[in-house]
N, C-alpha and C positions, 0 to 999 in steps of 0.2 A: 557790503559783502563782496568778496573777491570772486571773480569768475575766471575759470581757466581759459587761456587763449587757445591752447591746443588740446584736443581730446586725445589722451594717451591710451585709452582703452582700445583693444583690438577687436572686441566683439561689441557691436552696437545693435541694439534691438529697437526697432521703431514700430509704432502702432499707427496704422492708417485708418481712414474713415470707413474702410470696408472690413475692418477687423482682420487684416492680414498682417502676419508678422514677417518682417524682413530682417535678415542678418547680413551684415557685411563684415568681411575679415580683411585686415590689412596685413600683407606679408612683405617683408623686406628681404630681398636677396642681395647678398654681397657678391660682387663680381671679382674673382681672383685676377690679380695682375702682377706683373713683375716678379719679384722674389717669392711671393706667396703662391703664385701660379707654378713657378719652377719647383718649389718645394712640394706642392701637391702632386705634380706629375712625376716626381722622384719617389713617391711612396711605393712601397712593395705592393705588387698586384695580388689580388685575392685568389684563392685556390679555385673558386668557381670560374673566374675569368680565365685563369690559366688553362683549366680543363676545357672550356668552351673553344679556346683558340687551338688547342691540341687536336680537338675533334674535327677541325676543318679538313685535316688530311684523310680522315676516314671516309670521306665522301658522303656520309649519311646526312650531313647538314643540307646539302643541295638537293637531296632526294625528296624532301617534304617541306611544305610551307610551314608546318607547325614547328619543325626543328629550326628553320631559319628564323621564325618569330622568336623562339626561345633564345637563340643566339643573340638576336638584336636586343632582347631584354637584359641578358647578362652583361653585354657590353655597355649599354646605356646605364645600368645600375652601378657599374664600376666607376663611372664619372658623373654622378648626379649633380655635382656642384659646378660643373663646367658649362660654359656657353657652347652652342654648336660649333662656332668657329675655333674654339680652343681644343676640340676633340682631335684625335689623330685623323689624318686624311686617308690613311690606309695602314694595313698590316701586311708584312711579308715574312715568310718563314721557309725553311728548307722543306722540300716536298719528299715524303717517304713512300710515294706510290711506285717508285722504281724508275728505271730508265724508260724513256728518255727525259723524264721530268726532273727539274732541278729545284724550283721554288714554286710556291703558290702565294697568291695575294688575295686580300679581301679589301674591296673598296668600302670606305666607311659610310657610304650611303647604305651599306649592308645589303647590297643587291647583287654585287658582282664578285663571285669567287672564281678565280682563274688559276689553272696550273700551267706553268711555263716550262718549255723544253730548254735544255742547255743551249745557250747562244741565242735563244728567241728574245726579241726585245720586249721590255716591260714598258708600261706607261712612264712618261718622263719623271713624274714625281716619285715613283716607286723605285726607279733604277738605282738611285743613290744608296739604297739599302740592301741591294742584292748581295754584295760581297760579305757584308756583316751577317746576313741571313744564313750564309753557308758556313759560318764559324760555328763549330760544335759547342762553344761555350754559351751560346744563346739559343733560346727556344724560338723567339720571334723578334721582329723589329717593328716598333710603332713608328710610322712616318708622320711627322708634323711639318708645318710650313717652314720652320726655321731650324729644326733639330731632328735627330734620330734618337730613339730611346730603345736601347737593346735590353731585352728582358731575359734573365737567366731562368733556369728550371725551377728555382725556388721563389721566383717572383721579384727578385732584386732588379733594380733599374739602373742602367748606366746611360749617361747622356753624351751624345756626340753632336757638337755644334757645327753649324755650317751647311 
C-alpha cells in the first residue's frame, strides 16, 4: 500500500491521550516582488482609503485615538498583501487649513501627522514629494523608498521613479 510522503491537507486533527483535540492550519503567503509588486502598487486606490487620507486635513483624526486607530485600520486594509517594508514610508498632501500651511504629512508608523508651513523643511524622505503634492492634479503622494506614487482624486496612481 502506498503512503503519501507529504500531507497535503491543511487541517489536521490530532487526538492526544488527554482527549484534547488540536488543530493546526498551514497558510502559505506569497510575497509580491518585482513586476507583481509594481502592478499591485499601481492598482486604483479604494474610496475608503481615499476618504481616510482626505480627512487628515480636517484635523479630526488627531483629536481622538479612536479616529487614529480607524485610520490605521483603513490604511492597513488597503495593502493586506504587502510586507511592512513594502508599504509607503509616508504620505504627503496639500494642506487646506489655510495660510501659512502648505502641506501635511503622515508618517507610516501612523503616529505622526504634521502640517508644514511654506518654506518649512520636511523630513528628508518626504521632501522629494513636496512639489508633486502641490500639483492640483493629485490628491496626495505616497512616498516609497524607491518611488513616488501620485494618486488622483478618483484613485488612479501614477508612478514617478527615482
